[in-house]
N, C-alpha and C positions, 0 to 999 in steps of 0.2 A: 704116674706123673712125676717128672724129675723135679728136684728142688733147685732153687736158685744157686748160681755159682759165680764167683769172682774170677775173672780171667785177666791175663796180662796181654795187652795189645802187642803183637810182634813188631809193629811199626813204631809207635811212640813210646812203648814200654810202660804205659800207664795202666792202672787197673780199670776194668769196666765190668758191670754185672751182666749176666745172662739170666733172665728171670725164668720161672717155671713155664709161664705161658709162651715165652720165646722158644724154649725147647719143644713145646707142643707144636708150634708152627713149623719149626725146622723138620720135625718128624713127619708132619703132614705132607710137606713138599719133598721129603726125602733128600735133604741136603745136610751136611754137617754144620755144626755151629760155627760162627765166624771166628777168625783169629785176629781180625782188626776191630778196634773199638768203633762205636757209631760215628764219631767225628772223623776218624781216618778213612772209614768207608765212604763217608759223605765227600770228603776231599778227593778221594780216588775216583768217584763217579763224576764229580764236577770237572775233573781234569780232562774228561772226554767231551765236555759240553761247551761249545762256543755259541753264545747268543748274539753278540753285537759286532764282533770284529769281522769285517768283510774286505775282500780284495777283488781287484780286476784280474782276470785270467782268461784263457780260452778253454772251451769244452774239448775234452780229449776224444770225442766222437764226431761232432759236427764241426768243430774247430771255429765256432763263432765266439766272439767276445762275450763274456758273461761276468756276473758277480758271484763270488763264491766265499764260503767261510774258510776255504783252504787257499793259501797263497799260490802264486803261479809257479814257484820253484819247489813246491812240496813234492815228495817222492811217492805220491799216490795217484791212482787213476780217477779222475774227476769228470763226471758227466753233468751237463745241465739237466734240470728237472724234466724237460720235455724228452730228452734223449734217454734219461734213466728210466722213465715210465714207458718208453716206446718198445716196439718189437724188433728193433734194429740190432739187438744183442740178446744173448741167452746166458744167464748166470751159470748154467751148468757147463758152459765151455771153459770155465775157470776151475772146474772140479779136479780134485786130485786124491789119490789113495792116502790113507792114513799111514804114517811111518812110525812104527812102534820103537824105533831106535832113537827117536828125538822127542823132547818135551812137546806137549800139545801147544803151549803158547807160542813156541817158535814157529810151528807150522801155521797156526792161525795168523800170526803177524805177517808171514810171507803172503798169504792169501789176501790179507787186508791191504797190502801194497799193490795188488794186481787187479782184484775184482773192482768194478766201478762203484764209487760212492757218489751220492747226490751233492752237487755244489752247494745247494741250499736245501734245507729240510722243509719242503713245501708241498702241500697236497696238490694233485693234478687239477682240481677244480678251480684253483686260484691262479693258475699260470697265465691266463690271458689278460686279466685285469690287474693282477697284483704280483708281478714277478719278482719284485725287490723286497722280499720279506724272508724271515728265517724262523724255522720251527713254528709253522703256522698252517692252519687249514681253514677252508671256507671263508675266504676274504674276497671283497669286491672293492676295487678302487682304493686300495690301501698301499701305503708306502713306508718302508722301514719300521714295520711292526715285528716284534720278536716274542716267541712263545705266546701266541695269540690265536683266537679262533672266533668265527662267526661275527665279523665286523665289516662295516662299509664306510668308505670315505674317512678313514682314520690314518694318521701319520705320526711317527716318532713316539714309540712307547713299547713297553713290554708287559706281558700278562694282561692283555686287554681282551675282554670277552663280551660278545653280544652288544656291541656299541656302534654308534654312528656319529660322524661329523666331529671328530676329536683331533686336537693338536697337542702334542707334548703331555699326554696322559698315560699313566702306567698303573698297574694293579687296580684296574677299573672294570666293573661288570655292569652291563645295562646302563651305561652312561651316554648321554647325548648332548651334542652342541655345547661342548665344554672345552676348557683349556687349562693346562698345567695342574692336573689332578693326580693324587695318589690315594689308593685305598678308598675308593668310592663305589657305592652300589645304588643303582636306581636314582641317579642324579641327573638333572638337566639344566642347561643354560647357567653354568657355574664355573668358577675358576679358583685356583690357589688353595683348594681344600686338602687337608691331610688327616692322618689318624684314621678314623672310621666314620665317614659321613654317608648317611643313607637316606633314601627316599626324600630328597630335597630338591628345590628348584629356585633359581635366581639367588644363589648364595655364593659368597666370596670369602675366602680365607677362614673357613670354619675348620674346627678340629673336634672330633668325637661328638658328633651331633646327628640327630635323626628327626625326620619329618618336619623340616623347616622350610620357610619361604621368606625370601627377601631379608636375609640376615647377613651380617658383615663382621669379620674380624673377631669372632667369638669362639667359645669352647663349651662343651657339655650342655648343649641346648637340646630340648625335647619338645616337639610340637609347638614351635614358636614362630613368630614372624615379626619383622620390623625391630630386630635386635641389633644394636650397633656396639661392638666391643663389650658384649654382655650387659648392655644397658637397654632396657625396654623403652621403645619410643612409639609415638603415634606414627601413622603412615606418613604424614606430612613432615614430621620431625626427622624421620628416617631418610626420606628422599632428600631432604636438605643436608643431612649429615654426610651422606655418601658423596656429595658433590665435592667434598674435600679431596677426593681421590679420583683422578681421571685415568681409568685403567687402559685407555687407548694410548696413553703416553708411556713410553719406556721408563722414564724416571718416575712417573706417577705410579706405575705398577710396582716397581721395586720398592718405593716408599711404603705403599700399602702392605706389601709382603713383609717388610722389616718390622713395621708397627704391629702387625698381627702376631708375628713370632715372639716379639717382646711381651705382648699381652698374654699369649698362651703360657709363657713361663710362670706367670703369676696364678694360673688356674690349676685346679685339681687335675691330676693325670690318672687315667686308668691303667692298671698293670697289664691287662691282657685284652686282646682284641678277638672276640669270638661271638657267635650268635647261634642259637638253636643247636647247642651241643649238649652231650651227656657223657660224662666221664672221659673228658679229653684234656690233654696237656700240650703245651707248645704255644704258638701265637698265630693269629689270623687263621683260625679254624672255624668253619661255618657248616651248619647242617650236618654234623658228624656225630658219631657215637663210638665209644670205646676206642679212642685213638690216642696214642701216646707219643710224645715228642714229635709232633707233626707241625709243619709250618706252611702257610699259604695253601690250605687244603679245603676243598669244597666237596661235600657229599661223600664222606668216607666212613666206613664202619669196620671195626676190628682190624685196624691198621697201626703200623708203628714206623717211625723214622721216615715219614713221607714228606715230600717237599715240592711245592709249586705244582699242584695237581689241579687241572683246569676244570674238570666237570665230573659229575657223578654218573652212575654209581661206581665206587671203588671199594672193594671188599677183600678182607683176608690177605693183605699184602704188606710187605716190609721193604724199606730201603729203595723206594722208587722216587725219582726226581724228574719232574717235567712230564706229566702224563695227562691223558684225557680218557674218561670212562666211556663205556663200561670196561672194567678190568677186574680180574679176580685171580687170586693165588699167584701173584708176581713177587719176585724177590731180586733185589739188586739190579736196577735198570735205570736208564736215562731215555727220555723222549719215547714213551710207550703208551699203549692203551688202545682205545677204540675197538673193543672186542678182543683184545689180547688176554689170554688166560693160560694158567699152568706153565709159566715160563720164568726162567731165571738167567741172570747174568747177560742182559740184553741191552742193546742200544738201537734207537730208531726202529723199533719193532712194534707192529700193531696191525690194525685193519683185519680183524678176524684171524689173527695168528694164534695157533695153539701148540703148546709143547715145543718151545724154542729155548735152546740153551747156548750161551756163548755166541750170540749172533749180532750182526750189525746190518740193519736194512732188510729184515725179513718182513714182508708185507703179504697179507692174504696167503698164509703158508701154514704148513703143519709138519711137525716132526723135523726140526732142524737142529743141528749141533755143529758149532764152529763155522757157520756160514756167513758170507758177506754179500749183500745185495741180491740174495736168492729169492726175489719176489715171485709169487704165483708158482711155487714148487712144493713138493712134499718129499719126506723121507731122504733128506740130504745131509751129508756129513762132509765138511770142507767143500761144499757146493757140488759134490758128486752124489748122484741119485742112486738109491737102493730100493729094493722091495721093503715093505713095512717090517717084515720079519727080520730081514738082514739088518735093517736100521736098528732095531731094538737090541739085537745081539751085539752088534759092533759098538753101540753107544756104551753098553755096560763094560765092555772090554776097555774102551778108551778111558772111562772114569777110573777104573782100576789102575790103568797105566799112568794117569795123571797123579795118582797117589804114590805109585811105585817110582816114577821118574818125574818129580815135580820141577817146576821152573823156579829159579831164584833170580831176583832182580839185583841191581847194582848195590842196593842197601842191605842185601842178605835176607830180605823177606822171602819166605817160601810159599809158592803158589801151588797148592794141590787142588783137587776138585772141591769146589765150594767157595773159591775166592774169585772176585771180579777181576776184570782185565787190569794188569799192572799199569800204573801211571806212565811208566817209561814207554809203553806201547801206544800211548795216545797219539793220534794223527795230528794233534794240535801242539804248538808251543805252549808252555804253561801260561805265559802271560796273555795268550789269546783266549784262554779258557775261563769259565765261570769260577773255577777254583781260585784264581788270582784275586777275585773280589772278596771271597769269604775267608781265604787263607793266603793273604799276600806274602810273597817272598821276594827277596832281591834277586837280581840276575845271578850273583855268586852262589846264593843258597840253592837256586833252581839247578844250576849246572852241577853243583856238588852232589845233588841227589840223582844225577844221571838223567835229568829231564832236559827238554829242549827249551830254548829261549829265542824269541825273534826280535831283533832290533827293528824298530819302525823304519820302513823304507821311505824314501823321499817321494811322497805322493802329493806334494803341494801343487795345487792348480794355480795358475797365474791370477793373482788377486786383482780385480778391477775396481774395487771399492772397499775401504776399510769399514769395519762395523761402526766405528765412531762417526762415520760420515752419513749413516742412515738417518732418515728423518725421525725425530723423537716420537711423533704421533702418527698412528696408522692412517688418519685422515689425510695426511700430507704425503703418503706413500703412493707412488704410481706403479701401475702394473709392469712397467718397463724394468722394474727391479728384478724380475724373474730371469732376465738376461745377464745379470751381473754375477760375478764371483766375489763373494764377501769374505774378508779375512776374519776368521774366528777370534774372538777376544781371548779365549782360553788357550787353544792349542796352536793357533796361527794358521791352520789349514784353510784352504779356500772351500767355500760351500755355496750351494745355490738355494734359493727359496723357490720351491716348485709352485706352479699356478694354483694347484689344489690348496696348498698351505696359504698362499696369499689371499685367495678368495674366502677361506674360512676365517682368517684373522680380520679381514676387512668387514665381513658380515657380522662377526661377533665382537668387533671393536677391541682387539687386543694388539699390542705393538709387535713390530718386526723383531725377530730374534737377533741377538748379537753373538750367539755362540752356535757352533755347528750342531747338527742333529745328534751326532755321536757323543759329544760332550754333554749335551742336555740329557740324553738317556743315561749316560754313565753317572751323572750327578745323582739322579734318582736311584740308580742301582746301589751307589755307595750308601745313601740314606737307608735304603731297604735292607742292606746287609747289617747295618747297625741295629735296625729294628728287629732283626731275627737272631741277634746274639744275646743270649740271656745270662743273667747272673742272679744270685740269691740276695734278696733284700727284704725289708719289712714294711708293712703297712704303716703309714703315718698316723693312722687312727687307732687300730686295734692291735698293732705291733705283731701281727701274724707274719711269719716268714713265707716267702713264695718266690718263684722264678719269674723274672721280668726282664725286658730289654731296656727298661728305664732305670737310670741311676738316681737315687734319692737326692744327691747333691746337685743334680741338674734341674730340679723342679721344686716348687714351693711345697707341694703336697702330693703324695703318691698313695693311692688307695688300692687295696686288694679288690678282687671281684665282688665279694659280698658287701663290703663297705661302699663301693662305687654304686652298686645297684640300689642300696638303701638311700644314697644321696640323690641320685638322678633318675632312676627308673620307676 
């Protein structure tokens, strides 16, 4: 067993540790230790990950108008999902011989520009009823959901799982008939909740609460009902108290939200969000064991540096962002899983794919190296098919060649075998990627690093009604509003209220939105990024130091996990 070592990141020049168990993992999957620190690796992966930025363009195969995460003037071949999954093209037609006189990444980048990529990362089972979603599978009647799975009748959110009848909800699992939620689990008929609210019904503006019914504007509740701003009331008193807020009114909803947030600031705050975990670090980790520096992870074991992982099981994997289990022995990847195993340096790869390296869009595949869109194929290198024995021999030669003739990016970072795709080879402008949320940079900083930036095109639709002209109360809203183009209060762009949204808001008694769906989703994403950025602080009670996303100066009292459990559990 190797001992721990301190390395210098070749990108940011800061020190970072590689622990003895890390060396064991890298040896198990036969890759060299990383030369980028965990944060720089995370940024590099997210630079290839577009969740919510969408454009109108045409499919390069059927030539129909489509919605895509790639702009119309991008220099890549983009197919709509129906065409991409069809038999109208063969990924092996784009195959080419490996050229040992040039670096691997140059050759891969040429293939990336030519072989078709999906306009939206969407499972084929969702195409008929839910075509306008991204990084999603198993959806029915859903609209503008991102990084989501197994939902029905939901719109406008990210990281939504196993839920029905939601509007403007994100980071929610098994949530039903609810509005404006974040970080909720098994909640019904509720709105405005934050933190970690679980197994509750008919609750509004709760934070960090569990097993509650008919509670409003409170925090740190357990097994309670008829609580109003942390004050226990009788049923009649509670029903009379909540009449103060008419949540069907836009102004009434905003006032209730503001009052709840002010009240939360006076309540004790928990440092970490986790449940049913053993020996785990990070935040928002659930049902996991032996996981280090993981964030938004469900059902993982023996993993490290995992982020936004949708479903279990996920085992023995490092540096994976945006995945769905089962997966095993994966390293450095985006948007992976569902039967993927023994694979490294991958993007959009899964559905029973085995032994894939440096691939984009390998589905139901085996033995891929440097492939793009090569679904339902085996033993392919740069999309060219070989016998299994030829594949194994050539891959070993290519790995050695990557070390002998490495690629260098514009910043001078050296990419040998074992490094993920360079950020400058991302098919996305930096400000379209998720990296811009967690690692914001100005246009000047982006261009200086040799990355691309996209100035927003003029996509304004002709506004027929301003948001300020909408009726304050949902009871006064007419279905004719779905024919109007509303001017967003935030970005000024025109947007529509779809009938599905109108019907849900009407039935659940919540007001019409004043901001476009993308501004609403991005606001939650900005809050989410803050919640996943940790610093060292100390417990207000026992003075123990720990990592948390909460700053002591922002709250009246911050408790470590042990003190919080003693107080509330």
